N, C-alpha and C positions, 0 to 999 in steps of 0.2 A: 167435327175436330176428331184427329188422330194420335193415337197415344204409344210409342214405341219402350216396349217391357224391357227392361234392364235383364240379360239372360240369365244370370243367376235367380232374380225372381221368380221367370218364369218356371226354370227347374224346380225352385223351393214348391212354386203353385201346384206344376204338376203331380207331384208326390201326391197331393189331396183331388187328383181330378179335375182342378181347376184350368182352363183354358182362357185365357181372356185375346178376343178380337184386338186390332189396334183399334176399335172404335168404344171397346168396354172403358168404364172411368174406371181410374184408380181407386175411386172412393166406393164404388160398388163391389170392386173384388175385393177389399180389404173387410168390408162389411159382411160381406159372404162369409167369408174367411173367418172372420170375428164368430159369427154365428154357428158355424162351423165346430169352433174350438168350446164353445160354449156349450154346445151340443155333447158332446163328448165328454165333457169336466164333468155336465151333471149326470149322465148314465154313470161314468166312475164313484161321482159319489152315491151314486143310489146304490150299484155296487157293494161300497164300504158299508150304507147303512145294513143292508142285507146280511151284512158281517163275511163278504165272502173273503175278505182280506182282514190281516190288520192292519192299527193306525199308523204304525211306523210303516210299514208298504204302503199304504194310502198316500204319503207324503212322497216317497219315493216314484209312486207311481204320477204324481201328480205334475211332478217336477220332470219327469219324462216326456209327458204330454205336452208340456210348455215347449220344450226341446224340439217338438216336432213342428212347432209353429214358428220358427225365427222370424218367419217375413211380418208376423203382428209386429213385431218391435220397430217397424219402419212406419213412418209416417205415407200418406196416399202419395205422395208429391214423388218421393224417394222410391217407387214402385218402377217410376219411368225414367229414361236417359234426360238429358238434357237438364 
C-alpha cells in the first residue's frame, strides 16, 4: 500500500527530521512523532525539577513545545491525501 502525505504535514514533519516514504504507514509516523514529543517533555520536566527555571517559565516552555508539534492534533488518516 502506498500513502500520499499532505504537503503541509510533510513540512511539519521535516522540522523534526521525519521524512516518511510513500510506504510508511501514517500510524507509525504519528507514533514516532508522539514518542519524540514525550521524550522532549520529559527532558523539560527533568530540567524544571533541577530548578533550572521557575514554575511559570515551565508552563510557558511546555506550551511552546506543544506548539512545535501541531501535527499531533491530527489523526493518522489526516496525514495523507484522499
